[in-house]
N, C-alpha and C positions, 0 to 999 in steps of 0.2 A: 196800791189798793185796787181790786178788781171787783167788779159786780156783774157776774155772768147771768145772763137772761137768755131763755129760749123763747122765740116768738115764730108765729106763723110766717110764711111767705106770702107776700100779696103785692099789689101794684106798687106800694111804696118802697119796697126794698128788692124786687126781682132783678132789676138791672144791676145793682150793686152786688147781689148774690152771684150773679153770672160771671162777674170779674174775680171771684175767689180762685186761687190757683195754689197748687203745691209747688215746692221746689223741683227743679228738672230731674233730679235722681229719684223723685218720689212718684213720678207720674205713671210708672209702672205698677204702682200699688193701688191704685184707686182710680175710679171713673171720675169725669168732670162733673161739675155741678149740673151742666146742660144735660148730660147723659143720665144723671140721677133723676132730674126733673122729668125727663121723658119717660123713665121707667115709672115713676110715681103717677104719671098721667094715665098709664095703662093699667097698673096694679093699685087700685084704690086702698088697699090695705096699708101702703106706705105713707108716712107723714114726713114730708120733708120740712125742715125748720132752719131758721137763722140762728146763729150763735152770737150773741151781742155781748160786749163789755160796756156797760152803761149804754150809751146810745151809738156806739160804734160797732159795725159788723166786723166780727174776727173770724167767723167761720159758718160751716153748714153742716148739718146732720140729717139722717133720714132714719126712721125707726118704724116698726109696724108689728102687728100680731097676726098669726095665721092659724085657723082652725078652730074647731068648737071649744076645745080647751086650749086657749091660745099659746103657741110658741111665740115669744116675744123677742125681737131682734133689734139691736143697733146696727143697721145695715152699713151705714156710711157716717163718718165724721172726718172733716176736712178743716184743718185750721189753716187760714191764708198764710203763705210764706212769710209776710210781713210781721206775723204775730206768733210764729212758732218758737218754741223755746222759753216762753213767758208763763207757762203754767195753765193756759186757757184750755187745752186738751183735757187735762185732769178735771179741772172745775167744771168743764162742760159735761163730761162723762158722768160726773157725779150727779149733776142736775138731770140729765137724761135718764139714769138710772131711777132716781126718784119719780121722775114723771111718769116713766114707763111702768114701775111697779104699782103706782098709785092708779093710773088710768085704766090699766088692765087687771087691777087686783091679783097680781102674780108675785111670786118670790123668785122667779128665775128669768135671767136675761141673757141671750146668746149674742155672739158676734162672730166674725170670721175675718181673717186678714192673711195676706201673703206671707208665706213662712220666713222669707229673709227680711221682712220689715221688723227689724229689731227694736227700733224705737217704740212702735205700737206694742210690741210683745211686753216690753219692760213696763209701759204705761198701764196696759190691761192687768199684768200680773201683780203690779203694785196696788192696783184698786181692788184686787181680790178675785179677778177672773182665772179660771183654771182650764187647762186643755182637757177636752172631752175624749181625746184619742180618736176623734173622728175628723174627717175632711169633708168639705162641701164638694159640690159637682165639679167646680173650678179648681180643686186641689187646696183651697185654702184651709188652714187650720180653724177649727170650730172650738171656741172658748165659752164658758158658762160662768155666769155670776149667780150665786145663791144668797139672796138677801138675808135668809136665816143663818147663814154661817158668816156673814160679814156684816157686822154691826156699824154700818156707815152712816 
């Protein structure tokens, strides 16, 4: 049994957050937590958060909204290599979608990922994300989740 919670990153968890890492073969798919935190310090629209299972940190995510009628993004999600394959990514994504759609009062959430990241693709498609036929400036696939089409 799990209990996924999304919490702010603060002095009590920052050091543990910085130790989150993916498996060696996944390192080309996503930035490190430190790189994400540096980006969030520059662009205040990003909200970096800790993913907990009860009181144990299992991952990191970053989301944000941009523009007057905001485009909302789950920009990063990292499940620590010790906790991968246990369903935490799926549960965390569901929680993040709920938080984002409520916080920003939107029905659409975007994300992007490296094309050959088949595990991410399967997860996102199983949750109801669909390819937009667009690529971001780094060549990543852009996927969209529409709350009104996915009664999750």
